NUMIVO-351541 format. One record per atom (N, C-alpha, C): atom name; x, y, z; residue in one letter. Coordinates in nm, 4 decimals, always signed. Example, Ala and Ser with C-alpha at 12.3 -4.5 7.8 and 13.67 -1.06 7.14 Angstrom:
BEGIN
N,+1.3190,-0.5690,+0.7800,A
CA,+1.2300,-0.4500,+0.7800,A
C,+1.3200,-0.3300,+0.7800,A
N,+1.2850,-0.2250,+0.7080,S
CA,+1.3670,-0.1060,+0.7140,S
C,+1.2900,+0.0030,+0.7870,S
END
This chain:
BEGIN
N,-16.2899,+0.0281,+7.9279,L
CA,-16.3038,-0.0471,+7.8227,L
C,-16.1928,-0.1206,+7.7609,L
N,-16.2118,-0.2397,+7.7448,Y
CA,-16.0993,-0.3174,+7.6843,Y
C,-16.1413,-0.3801,+7.5199,Y
N,-16.0213,-0.3547,+7.4940,T
CA,-16.0439,-0.4334,+7.3114,T
C,-15.9719,-0.5183,+7.2470,T
N,-16.0425,-0.6156,+7.2161,G
CA,-15.8860,-0.7234,+7.1674,G
C,-15.9565,-0.8069,+7.0609,G
N,-15.8780,-0.8612,+7.0691,V
CA,-15.8428,-1.0247,+6.9125,V
C,-15.7791,-1.1158,+6.9964,V
N,-15.9206,-1.2183,+6.9604,T
CA,-15.8446,-1.3758,+7.0008,T
C,-15.9006,-1.4216,+6.9254,T
N,-15.8149,-1.5837,+6.9342,A
CA,-15.8318,-1.6996,+6.8458,A
C,-15.9259,-1.8023,+7.0211,A
N,-15.8967,-1.7573,+7.0970,N
CA,-15.9694,-1.8272,+7.2239,N
C,-16.0818,-1.7558,+7.3105,N
N,-16.1760,-1.7547,+7.2668,L
CA,-16.2791,-1.5919,+7.3951,L
C,-16.2244,-1.6711,+7.5419,L
N,-16.3228,-1.8321,+7.5164,A
CA,-16.3203,-1.8275,+7.6812,A
C,-16.1247,-1.8346,+7.7957,A
N,-16.0516,-1.9135,+7.6510,E
CA,-15.9377,-1.8994,+7.7393,E
C,-15.8292,-1.7308,+7.7835,E
N,-15.9018,-1.6749,+7.6879,R
CA,-15.8332,-1.5503,+7.7045,R
C,-15.9193,-1.4464,+7.8149,R
N,-16.0599,-1.5251,+7.8779,L
CA,-16.1393,-1.4554,+7.9771,L
C,-16.0534,-1.4652,+8.0553,L
N,-16.0265,-1.6507,+8.1132,Q
CA,-15.9648,-1.7073,+8.2182,Q
C,-15.8501,-1.6444,+8.2420,Q
N,-15.7778,-1.5663,+8.1482,Q
CA,-15.5882,-1.4849,+8.1128,Q
C,-15.6638,-1.4250,+8.2362,Q
N,-15.7345,-1.3016,+8.1991,H
CA,-15.7529,-1.2025,+8.2805,H
C,-15.7966,-1.2708,+8.4169,H
N,-15.8909,-1.2813,+8.4287,R
CA,-15.9140,-1.3200,+8.5778,R
C,-15.8635,-1.3385,+8.6205,R
N,-15.7468,-1.4196,+8.6116,T
CA,-15.5900,-1.4870,+8.6450,T
C,-15.5401,-1.3412,+8.6837,T
N,-15.5237,-1.2790,+8.6428,G
CA,-15.3941,-1.1390,+8.6050,G
C,-15.3000,-1.2085,+8.5684,G
N,-15.3402,-1.2626,+8.4675,H
CA,-15.2411,-1.3144,+8.3280,H
C,-15.2468,-1.2822,+8.1856,H
N,-15.3404,-1.1634,+8.1431,G
CA,-15.3750,-1.1279,+7.9919,G
C,-15.3388,-0.9883,+8.0561,G
N,-15.3973,-0.9125,+7.9825,S
CA,-15.2453,-0.7674,+7.9429,S
C,-15.2890,-0.6831,+8.0689,S
N,-15.1504,-0.5942,+8.0380,S
CA,-15.1188,-0.5052,+8.1330,S
C,-15.2070,-0.4497,+8.1640,S
N,-15.3030,-0.3712,+8.0571,F
CA,-15.4300,-0.2971,+8.0368,F
C,-15.5445,-0.3163,+8.1141,F
N,-15.5803,-0.4606,+8.0820,A
CA,-15.6488,-0.5407,+8.1893,A
C,-15.6639,-0.5387,+8.2874,A
N,-15.4953,-0.6134,+8.3500,R
CA,-15.5437,-0.6474,+8.4547,R
C,-15.4691,-0.4854,+8.5338,R
N,-15.4298,-0.3761,+8.5061,K
CA,-15.4539,-0.2427,+8.5796,K
C,-15.5477,-0.1927,+8.6459,K
N,-15.6928,-0.2195,+8.5461,Y
CA,-15.8216,-0.1150,+8.5165,Y
C,-15.9177,-0.2427,+8.5619,Y
N,-15.8004,-0.3958,+8.6137,N
CA,-15.9592,-0.4874,+8.6598,N
C,-16.0692,-0.5150,+8.5391,N
N,-16.0261,-0.5264,+8.4359,C
CA,-16.1197,-0.6076,+8.3794,C
C,-16.1673,-0.7095,+8.3087,C
N,-16.2776,-0.7992,+8.3411,D
CA,-16.3119,-0.8994,+8.3412,D
C,-16.4397,-0.9152,+8.3553,D
N,-16.4468,-0.8804,+8.2646,L
CA,-16.6676,-0.8959,+8.2005,L
C,-16.6432,-0.8691,+8.0832,L
N,-16.7131,-1.0105,+8.0319,L
CA,-16.7166,-0.9725,+7.9272,L
C,-16.8515,-0.8524,+7.8482,L
N,-16.9237,-0.7796,+7.7909,V
CA,-16.9938,-0.7401,+7.7796,V
C,-17.0264,-0.7228,+7.6020,V
N,-16.9751,-0.7733,+7.5397,Y
CA,-16.9461,-0.7644,+7.3529,Y
C,-16.8700,-0.8411,+7.3367,Y
N,-16.9218,-0.9105,+7.2523,A
CA,-16.8625,-0.9705,+7.1307,A
C,-16.8627,-0.9916,+7.0152,A
N,-16.8138,-0.9774,+6.9457,E
CA,-16.8220,-1.0306,+6.7899,E
C,-16.7064,-1.1068,+6.6896,E
N,-16.7453,-1.1771,+6.6644,Q
CA,-16.7241,-1.3337,+6.5927,Q
C,-16.6811,-1.2824,+6.4897,Q
N,-16.5766,-1.3548,+6.3797,S
CA,-16.5516,-1.3338,+6.2635,S
C,-16.4620,-1.4812,+6.2248,S
N,-16.4094,-1.5118,+6.1315,E
CA,-16.3870,-1.6304,+6.0941,E
C,-16.2482,-1.5198,+6.0475,E
N,-16.2175,-1.4919,+5.9462,D
CA,-16.1500,-1.3702,+5.8637,D
C,-16.0065,-1.2931,+5.9885,D
N,-15.9193,-1.3575,+6.0408,I
CA,-15.8030,-1.3030,+6.1450,I
C,-15.8261,-1.1528,+6.0748,I
N,-15.8049,-1.1509,+5.9585,A
CA,-15.7583,-0.9832,+5.9472,A
C,-15.8696,-0.9348,+5.9378,A
N,-15.9712,-0.8986,+5.8760,A
CA,-16.0733,-0.8475,+5.9696,A
C,-16.1055,-0.8132,+6.1158,A
N,-16.0411,-0.9119,+6.1822,A
CA,-16.1036,-0.9300,+6.3156,A
C,-16.0320,-0.7988,+6.4046,A
N,-15.9341,-0.8182,+6.3581,I
CA,-15.7834,-0.7357,+6.3628,I
C,-15.8230,-0.6116,+6.3369,I
N,-15.8602,-0.5589,+6.1800,W
CA,-15.9441,-0.3971,+6.1144,W
C,-16.0381,-0.3716,+6.2031,W
N,-16.1009,-0.4898,+6.2279,R
CA,-16.2172,-0.4087,+6.3305,R
C,-16.2172,-0.3789,+6.4855,R
N,-16.0853,-0.4597,+6.5126,E
CA,-15.9992,-0.3497,+6.7045,E
C,-15.9821,-0.2557,+6.6835,E
N,-15.8406,-0.2423,+6.5824,K
CA,-15.8141,-0.1055,+6.5668,K
C,-15.9439,-0.0542,+6.5327,K
N,-16.0506,-0.0362,+6.4388,C
CA,-16.1239,+0.0590,+6.4040,C
C,-16.2209,+0.1192,+6.5665,C
N,-16.2571,+0.0004,+6.5980,I
CA,-16.3353,+0.0540,+6.7413,I
C,-16.2247,+0.1315,+6.8426,I
N,-16.0557,+0.0588,+6.8758,K
CA,-15.9630,+0.1475,+6.9374,K
C,-15.9975,+0.2742,+6.9169,K
N,-16.0002,+0.3077,+6.7652,R
CA,-15.9930,+0.4583,+6.8048,R
C,-16.1570,+0.5402,+6.8582,R
N,-16.2215,+0.4760,+6.8130,W
CA,-16.2879,+0.5385,+6.8011,W
C,-16.3333,+0.6030,+6.9687,W
N,-16.4243,+0.7381,+6.9802,P
CA,-16.4842,+0.8109,+7.0874,P
C,-16.5462,+0.6400,+7.1870,P
N,-16.5273,+0.7118,+7.3217,R
CA,-16.5829,+0.6532,+7.3843,R
C,-16.7101,+0.6167,+7.4189,R
N,-16.8026,+0.7030,+7.4151,L
CA,-16.9106,+0.7660,+7.3848,L
C,-17.0199,+0.6176,+7.2969,L
N,-16.9260,+0.5769,+7.1421,W
CA,-16.9472,+0.5533,+7.0683,W
C,-16.9672,+0.4169,+7.1001,W
N,-16.8284,+0.3180,+7.1555,K
CA,-16.8068,+0.2019,+7.2219,K
C,-16.9203,+0.1946,+7.3355,K
N,-16.9702,+0.2568,+7.4374,L
CA,-17.0461,+0.2401,+7.5702,L
C,-17.2488,+0.2622,+7.4383,L
N,-17.2361,+0.2864,+7.3132,R
CA,-17.3298,+0.2943,+7.2885,R
C,-17.4093,+0.1761,+7.2231,R
N,-17.2706,+0.0831,+7.1377,L
CA,-17.2277,-0.0411,+7.0820,L
C,-17.2877,-0.1368,+7.1792,L
N,-17.1804,-0.1220,+7.2823,I
CA,-17.2445,-0.2196,+7.3777,I
C,-17.3651,-0.1736,+7.4572,I
N,-17.3993,-0.1200,+7.4818,Q
CA,-17.5272,-0.0763,+7.5286,Q
C,-17.6701,-0.1522,+7.4572,Q
N,-17.6255,-0.1297,+7.2534,E
CA,-17.7006,-0.1767,+7.1558,E
C,-17.7234,-0.2710,+7.2135,E
N,-17.6514,-0.4051,+7.2591,A
CA,-17.6486,-0.5384,+7.1953,A
C,-17.6592,-0.5731,+7.3506,A
N,-17.6475,-0.5237,+7.4544,N
CA,-17.6396,-0.5595,+7.6043,N
C,-17.6902,-0.5034,+7.6967,N
N,-17.8181,-0.4190,+7.6226,P
CA,-17.8648,-0.3555,+7.8109,P
C,-17.8570,-0.3451,+7.8968,P
N,-17.8527,-0.5342,+7.9916,E
CA,-17.8645,-0.4620,+8.1007,E
C,-17.6485,-0.4718,+8.1858,E
N,-17.4984,-0.4578,+8.0499,W
CA,-17.4431,-0.5326,+8.0526,W
C,-17.4212,-0.6406,+8.1776,W
N,-17.4790,-0.7148,+8.1015,R
CA,-17.4409,-0.8934,+8.0956,R
C,-17.3499,-0.9383,+8.1338,R
N,-17.2593,-1.0299,+8.2317,D
CA,-17.1562,-1.1075,+8.1782,D
C,-17.1868,-1.1769,+8.0676,D
N,-17.1331,-1.2037,+7.9661,L
CA,-17.1359,-1.2879,+7.8828,L
C,-17.1112,-1.3810,+7.8622,L
N,-16.9948,-1.3988,+7.9080,S
CA,-16.9027,-1.5123,+7.9723,S
C,-16.9884,-1.7060,+7.9778,S
N,-16.9917,-1.6174,+8.0264,G
CA,-17.1837,-1.7491,+8.0450,G
C,-17.2240,-1.8378,+7.9701,G
N,-17.2091,-1.7601,+7.9128,D
CA,-17.2875,-1.7901,+7.7336,D
C,-17.1758,-1.8516,+7.5998,D
N,-17.0622,-1.8338,+7.6473,L
CA,-17.0090,-1.8939,+7.5712,L
C,-16.9985,-2.0298,+7.5181,L
N,-17.0581,-2.1177,+7.4054,H
CA,-17.0246,-2.2494,+7.4404,H
C,-16.8205,-2.2981,+7.4282,H
N,-16.8389,-2.3931,+7.5261,T
CA,-16.6381,-2.4366,+7.4669,T
C,-16.6415,-2.6042,+7.4580,T
N,-16.5550,-2.6226,+7.3735,T
CA,-16.5621,-2.7647,+7.2844,T
C,-16.3858,-2.8202,+7.4039,T
END
């Protein structure tokens, strides 16, 4: 599971899918978007990311499972402008 913050989710997903994202995502082939949160406050988004990164894996799995029980790739739902 990869957790990160970005100002442009669609662009970041493309970077990961083409091997230009983080080394972690490249190493573990992280290329599906199964959960996302939106925030207008970058400081709050970074704080939330750091909290989630410290969580046990089971908590992260539950968060995803509650929001997206089929683990469907949500990237197609992104509205790009």
